[in-house]
N, C-alpha and C positions, 0 to 999 in steps of 0.2 A: 445213210447207207454206209456200212462199215467197209474197211479195207483189209485185205489180207496182210498180216504182218510182214510177209515176205516182200511186199511192195516197197517197204521202207528200205530194205536191203538193196533191191534192184535200183531204186531211185538214187542211191549213193554211188553207183558204179560210174567211174570216170573213164573217158576215152582219150587215148593219145595216138593220133593217126600214124605217127612214125613207127609204132610197134608193129603195125600191119606190114610195113615195108621192110623192116630189118630183122624181124624175128626168125625167118627161115635161114638167111645167111648166117646169123649168129648160131642158130641151132645146129647147122651143118658143122660148124667148128666145134661146138660143145660136144657133139657126138664123138669126136676124135680126142677130146681132152679130158672130159669128166670121168670120174671113176664109175664103175658099173653099179655100185651100191654106195649108200652112205647119205650124209646130210649135206645139201648145198645151201649155203647162206647167201641170199641175194641182198645186196646193199642198195638202198635208194630205189626201191621197187616201183615208186610212182603210182600209176593207176592200178597196177597189179596185173595188167594184161600179159606182160612177159611171163610173170610167175605162173599164171594159168596155162599159158601155151607150153612153157618148158616142162611144167609138172606133167602135163599130158604126154609130151614127147618122150619123157624119160621116167616111165612109171616105176622103175626099180629104185629110183632116188627119192629121198624125202626132200621136199623143197620148202625152205623157210624164207618167206619174204620179209622185208623190213623197210622202214622209212621213218624219218623224224617228224613228218607232217601228219597231224591228226586226220586231216581230210583224206590224205593218201591211205592211211591205215583203214579208214572206213570204206574207201573204195575197194581196197584189196579184200577186206573182209566180205564185202558185198559180192564181188566176183566169186569168191570161195563159196559163199553161201548159195549162190545161184547156180554155179556151174563147176565148182571145184572138184577135181578128182581126189581120191582117197589120200594121195601122197602130198597134197598141198596143205601145209600147216597154217595155222592161224598166224597172222602177221604180228611182228613185234615192233615196238617203238624203239628205234635205234638211230642215234646221231653218230655218224662216222667219226666226227671230231672229238667225241667224248672219251675220257680216259678209261671208262669201264663200259663194257657192252653186256647186254642181258643174254649172252650166248656163251656157253662153256667151251664148245668145240665144234669144228666143222671139217668135212672131208673135201670141200671145195668152196670157193667164194666167187661170186659174179657181181660186177658193178657196171651197169649200162648207163651211159650218158649222165654221169654225175660230175666227173672231174672238171668239166668246163662250166657247169652251171652251179657252182658252189665256191666258197672261198678256198684258197690253197690249204688252209687248216684242215678242211675235210679230207683232202687227199693225203695229207700227213697222217691224219687219224686213221684213214683207211689202211695204210700200210702198217702202222703201229698196231692196229687192232688185228689185222691179219696175222701178224707175227705172234700175237697172244693166242688167237683162236684156232688157226689152222693146224691140223695135225701134220706131222713130218712128211714132207714130200707132196703135200696137197697143192693143187693149182689155185692161183689167184688170177682171175680173168677180167680184164677191163675192155670196154668197148666205147668208142666215140671218136670225135675228130681231134687230131693232135697236129702240132707243127713239127715236122721232121726234116732234118738237114738234107737228107738224100731224096726227099720227095717234094716236088714243086707244090706249094700250097695253092689249092684251087681258089679262084676269085670268090666263089660262093662261100668258102670257109673264111676268107679274109673279111668279107662283109658280115658274116655271122659273128666273127670275133668282135668286130666293131660294135655291132648291135648289142651283144652281150655286155660289153664294157660300158656302153651307154646306159644300160639298165642298172648295172651294179659294177662299180670299178674293181671289185674283188673277183669278178668272174672273168672268163675268157679262155680261149684255146690255150692249152699248156704245151710247152716245149717238151718233146718226147725225151730229150736228153735229161731234163730236170726230173721227169718222172722216173726214169731209169736210175738216176743217182739217188733219188729218195728211196726207191725200192732196195737198192744195194745197202743203203744205210740201215735198213730194217731186215737185212738178211735174205733178200730176194734177188734172183737173177732173171733177166728177160730170156725165157727159153724159146720164145717164138713170137714173131710179129706177122700178122696177116692183113693184107689190104682187102677191104670189103667195099661193097657198093656205096655210092654217094660220098666218096672221099672220107670214109671212116676206117679206123684201124681196130683190130682185135689184138690185144696184148696178153700174152700168156706168161705169167711169172711163176717161179717155183723157188722155195727156200732151199 
């Protein structure tokens, strides 16, 4: 008995439970930061569930997901094939640490939960790439757990940091001051910092 070809797409959809918990708080911030129209480049889109949700939430924006992992690209493509709105573009293979990106320009960039689950070189590449790709005055938005001098680090975040470093010594929660310094070195200023649920921060940078 044959199978509908669409089943192969559906079978490749991955699920990241955290996206269900954090997508609405992130979207509420994005509604105040993103431009009304244009292209949003999402870095390290993972399963693609955020891209799907945000593309639906902001139908006047073109949403371009990306990831360096072929399995993630297949998952994103599967979500797009099965449920994607008209403004969700096909995913592109993009390694944030690469010297060249397959994107010529963008009106905003979003990066959720990559900085702590990747080598520091990925964050360096993120800001360098944003400086090349983002149009003048466009926002660069990061979300995730960070260590900030003026915020007591939650015990759960300290444990998370230890578990990440045990898995890969190049991973771990980043010091917010280091991220801000890196941003400045690439021409970006921290325009806004928002505290979100579960001890996460949303960082809004602009050139």
